[in-house]
N, C-alpha and C positions, 0 to 999 in steps of 0.2 A: 302443671306438674307436681306433685309435692316432694318438696327435698327430702333428700336421700336422710336417712335415720329419723324422717319423722310419720306419724299416721296425721291423714286428715278425715274429718267428718264433717259435712255439709248438709244443711236445712234450706230449701228454696221456698217462697209463698207458692199460694197455687195461682199467682197473678203472674207470667214471666214479666223480670225485670223490675219486680215492685220491691221486694224486700228478701232477706236472707241472711242466714249466718255461719260461720265456717269455725273450725277448731284444726290448729298443729299441735301437736302433742310427741315429745320425745317419748315419755310415759306412757305405759297402757293403760288404759282404765281397766278397771272391775266392770262395768259397763256404761254404756252411753246411752240417752234418753232424748229424743226429739219431741219437743213440746210439753207442753204442762200439763197434758191430758183433757183440755176444752176445743174442743173443735173451732169456735168462734175464734180464737187466739193462735191456735197450733196451724192453722190454713196460711197464716200470713207469715211463719217461717222465722220465726222471733226467737226461741230458747233452743240452745245445748246444754244440757246438765253432762259431764263426765263425771263419774264417780269413780274416787281411788279411794287406796286402803283406809287413808285417813280424813280426808274429806273431799268435798264436792267441788268441782267447778263448772262455774253456771256463765256461759256466753248470752249476749242477750242483746238485740236489738230493740229499744224500748219505741213506741210509735209516739209521733208527734202528734200534737192538737190539730195542727193545721193552722192555714190562713182565716182569720175570724172566727177562730177554735169551731170548724166544722167536725172534728171528729174529738171535741171533749169528753163529750159521754163516754164513750170509746176508750178513750184515753183513764177515764177515770176505774172504767170496768177493769181494764188489764193490769194496771195499777195493783188494783185490790185483788186480783187473782195471782198476780205475780207474787205480792207479797205475803201471802198466804201459802205459795206453792213453796217459797225459800223458807219460811217459818217451818213448815214441815220437815222440809231437809234438815234444817237447823237443829232438827230434836236428833237426830240420828249421828249428824258430824259436823263440823264448822264448814262455813261455806263460804267461798272466794267465788 
């Protein structure tokens, strides 16, 4: 249950029990966005962006490259996409 006085936002990956993020906030966001707009990354439930009046607050669960670096290529693609996403937000307001 969400604690009294807080709002909660949750994003799960498509694979049950695999990944996901959550945000608890006392302040009402202006807007909340789930994902970064790229299905390959968004289906893993890794990013919630809460927009407030003067800043963006980004909750993230960054993928691991895995044992023997089996997901290194995916991790590098994610890093580039996430970096670009943050850069675009930062053009409008500071990002936390």
